[in-house]
N, C-alpha and C positions, 0 to 999 in steps of 0.2 A: 721510800718503798720498804715493804716488809719482807717476809720470808721468801727467799729465792727471787726477789724482785717482782713478785706477782700480786702483792696486796699492799694496802696502806696501813700504817700504824699511826693512830691518832692519840693525842695527849689528853683527851677527856674534855677539852674545851674547844674542839674543832668542829667545823661545819663543812659539809660537802654539799654544794648546790649543783644540780644537773641542768645543763642547758637543754632546751626543748623538752622539758619534763611534762608539758601538756599532753604529749603522746601517751603518757601513763594513765591519763584520765579516761581513755577509751580503749576497750579491748582488754584481754587478759595479759598479765605479766607475773613474773616470779621475782621475789626478793629473797636473797640468801645472805645471811651475815652471821658472824660470830661476834660476841661482845663479852666484855669483862667489866661489870660495873665497879666503879671506884668507891661508891658509897651506898650501901643498901639501906641506910637509915636517913638518907637525904630526902629532899623534896622530889616531886615528879621529874623523871629524867627522860627526855626524848631520845629514843634509840634510832628510829627512822620514821619518816613521815612525809606527806605531801600536804602542806598547809600554806595558806596565804592569809595570815592573821590580819594584815592591813585591810583586806577585803572581807573579813569575817567569814572566810572559807576554810573549813576543816574537812579535808577529803578522806584521809586515812592516816593512821599513825600506830606505832608500836612504842609503848612507854613502860618504864619501870616505875611503879607506884611507890609512895612512901612506905607502904607496908611490905615492900620487897616482892610484890606480885607483878607479873607481866600483864599488860592490858593492851588489847588490839581495838582500835576505834575504826569502824568501817562505815 
């Protein structure tokens, strides 16, 4: 747990998978996060997303690109 026991602190190589995430595919939802990139000159870094690469399904994502820019895929 993170600050005041109300958030998660991740080490940069962590993945959080939500159960029942199929519900996010229908209807509106809000994603709120804070992030601190560890390497602005690295390759593409996934910050958050809903993708099933094994099925070639890319639904949405927020990435930090190699040039340091944020990109939203919708």
